[in-house]
Structures are given as structure tokens and as C-alpha cells.
C-alpha positions, 0 to 999 in steps of 0.5 A: 903790103897794106899797113892794115893787112894783119894786126901788128904787122910792123909796118906803120905810116904817117898820113897827112890829109890836108887842103880846102876840100871836104872829106878829110875826116870822113876819109880818116874815119874810113881808115879807122873802120878798116883798121879796127875790122882787121884787129888793130886798136884805133884812137880818134882824137878830135881837135877843136870839135866837141862831142856834138860835132860828129855824134853819129860817126862816134856812136857808130865807130866807138866800140870794140877796137875804137876809142874816141875820147870826148873832151866836151859835149859842146859843138866846139872848144869855145869855152877853154881852147888851150885847156882842151888842146892840152887834154887832147894832146895828152890823149894823142901822146898816149896813142903814140905810145902804143901799137895801132892807128891814131887819128888826129882830126883837125890837128892842123887847125889847132896848130893854126890857132896857136894851141899846139906847136908843129915842131913838138908834134913832129918830134912826138910822131918821130918817137912814136911806138914802131907799130903806131900809124898816125893820120892827121887831118886839117885844112892847112899843113905845115912843113914840120908835119909834111916832113914826118908824113909818109903819105900826103893827100890834098883835098881840093874843093872843086864843087860842093852843094853847101856852097850854093845853099843845098845841104848834103843828104843824109 
């Protein structure tokens, strides 16, 4: 049975989308749309990315059933990374305490930059609400997050237009 088959079905999961390939956030946003369409509450918390990073995605997805707190309107967190990490983690902890889907976009990069600790994150995920599912994205994974994950998908970069100077359209 799919964890998104019916609202609050009691099945939850932790998914880790990792690796050097592109598309981890996009895949997570697809899960967000699916979950919201099936009546689940969804929260998307972005780490290291400001409001300008995914403005089109946020404007499309934010609405009924999807919460996307914006911690800064800048492109990234250059101004106060520790402060923004603490604020984002606060939003994440609220999401872990209630039923629904919580997306922690680029969380592993915040850990890589020593803004958050993987062991603390793993402990919070273990004690989450029983009907709270979590999707974590980021280039690198860490053993603590792999241990709490039910599903781990690695994205590999085999070929990509931007590597040869051609931007993706649109």
C-alpha cells in the first residue's frame, strides 16, 4: 500500500534522496504535490536556499495543504547561516510533531557545513509523529541519516547540459 493512498493511513516512511546527480529536490517536490493532492498536510523546509532559489516551484506548490516557510528572500543563507539553520530546524521540528509529509530539502548540506548535527536530526526523526513521513535531500549522506531511512535513492550525474554550458529550458 502506498503511504499516500489515503490521508493519515498510519503508514509513514523516511526517504533519503542523495548523490551528485540533479533532480533530488524536484523529485521531493513531486512527492509533495502527490501527498497534498491526496489530502495530506505537507511542509517543505529548505536548508541553505533562500526564497529566490525556487520561487517558481514555491509559488506553484504553496497553497492548500502545502506550507513552504521562507526564511530569507535572498538566494542563499550567506548573511547568517547558523541563525537560518536554527530557524529552519525549528520549522522542521514542528513538521515532525504532526501528521503529514515533511520535506527537508538540502538538509545534508547543512550538516556538511556544520550548521546542524546528524545525530540530533536522526533522533528527532526517530521520535516523530507516527503518521509523519520525511523526505531528506542533499548531495552527501551520512550514516546517521542512512540508518533512520526506510528508502535511500542515489542520484548519479551521468550526463547534464549545464556541464557543457547549455542551460536547461524552461
